[in-house]
C-alpha positions as semicolon CSV with decimal commas, in nm:
position;residue;x (nm);y (nm);z (nm)
1;M;4,924;0,219;-7,130
2;K;4,576;0,093;-7,044
3;N;4,347;0,241;-6,781
4;I;4,172;0,005;-6,542
5;T;3,902;0,053;-6,280
6;L;3,934;-0,106;-5,937
7;A;3,685;-0,146;-5,655
8;V;3,851;-0,104;-5,314
9;E;3,705;-0,081;-4,965
10;D;3,692;0,279;-4,838
11;E;3,905;0,199;-4,533
12;V;4,172;0,029;-4,744
13;L;4,186;0,321;-4,986
14;A;4,221;0,571;-4,701
15;V;4,518;0,381;-4,556
16;V;4,682;0,338;-4,897
17;R;4,640;0,707;-4,980
18;K;4,816;0,801;-4,655
19;Y;5,093;0,551;-4,731
20;A;5,132;0,684;-5,085
21;A;5,150;1,046;-4,965
22;A;5,408;0,956;-4,700
23;N;5,619;0,781;-4,967
24;D;5,591;1,057;-5,228
25;T;5,386;0,852;-5,474
26;T;5,024;0,791;-5,568
27;V;4,783;0,501;-5,531
28;N;4,807;0,462;-5,908
29;G;5,186;0,449;-5,881
30;L;5,170;0,186;-5,608
31;V;4,931;-0,032;-5,811
32;R;5,144;0,010;-6,126
33;E;5,461;-0,084;-5,935
34;Y;5,297;-0,387;-5,774
35;L;5,153;-0,516;-6,100
36;G;5,490;-0,468;-6,270
37;K;5,667;-0,668;-5,998
38;L;5,402;-0,938;-6,022
39;A;5,446;-0,966;-6,399
40;R;5,828;-0,978;-6,371
41;H;5,814;-1,242;-6,099
42;H;5,574;-1,453;-6,304
43;G;5,806;-1,425;-6,604
44;R;6,112;-1,529;-6,400
45;A;5,925;-1,821;-6,244
46;A;5,809;-1,943;-6,585
47;E;6,164;-1,918;-6,719
48;A;6,299;-2,109;-6,418
49;R;6,044;-2,386;-6,477
50;K;6,147;-2,409;-6,844
51;Q;6,514;-2,434;-6,744
52;L;6,438;-2,702;-6,486
53;I;6,245;-2,907;-6,741
54;A;6,529;-2,869;-6,992
55;L;6,782;-2,987;-6,732
56;A;6,565;-3,286;-6,646
57;E;6,535;-3,378;-7,014
58;Q;6,915;-3,353;-7,058
59;S;6,987;-3,563;-6,751
60;T;7,163;-3,893;-6,809
61;C;7,045;-4,034;-6,476
62;D;6,827;-4,341;-6,518
63;P;6,716;-4,488;-6,187
64;G;6,524;-4,766;-6,363
65;E;6,159;-4,840;-6,424
66;N;6,067;-4,966;-6,078
67;W;6,275;-4,719;-5,880
68;K;6,106;-4,510;-5,612
69;W;6,209;-4,333;-5,293
70;D;6,192;-4,535;-4,977
71;R;6,200;-4,394;-4,628
72;E;6,542;-4,536;-4,540
73;A;6,706;-4,392;-4,850
74;L;6,553;-4,051;-4,787
75;Y;6,681;-4,027;-4,431
76;D;7,012;-4,211;-4,476
77;R;7,223;-3,901;-4,537
78;G;7,563;-3,775;-4,431
79;V;7,416;-3,473;-4,253
80;F;7,295;-3,449;-3,897
81;S;6,958;-3,602;-3,836
82;R;6,668;-3,403;-3,695
83;H;6,634;-3,613;-3,382
84;E;6,990;-3,521;-3,280
85;H;6,932;-3,146;-3,310
86;S;6,612;-3,017;-3,159
87;A;6,686;-2,665;-3,284
88;V;6,638;-2,789;-3,639
89;R;6,286;-2,892;-3,541
90;G;6,224;-2,541;-3,409
91;F;6,217;-2,619;-3,036
92;E;6,513;-2,399;-2,939
93;E;6,486;-2,027;-2,874
94;P;6,618;-1,810;-3,160
95;G;6,985;-1,726;-3,121
96;T;7,073;-2,019;-2,896
97;P;7,343;-2,254;-3,021
98;F;7,255;-2,607;-3,129
99;K;7,257;-2,843;-2,834
100;K;7,204;-3,214;-2,824
101;D;6,857;-3,281;-2,692
102;D;6,894;-3,573;-2,450
103;S;6,518;-3,602;-2,400
104;D;6,467;-3,776;-2,737
């Protein structure tokens, strides 16, 4: 295990020391845990990217050379459209059921 030196604002260190004491750990333990989580997350994300690239390379889909998304194709779906459900746009209060917004 390597030792590292960190520079931290005095106020930040004071708060973190109190947090560590209240959670039966140390500042060193908190930093070690955070860095471990960061490294694991980075490893999982890199693996997910590799798998996605492998899936794309194995795909038999060939949309053609000149194919590209157009606006109609993107929004021509079998699900409800945003203009019919204002709650999807975030205008409804949390917890209220979806209602048709007649103002659109």
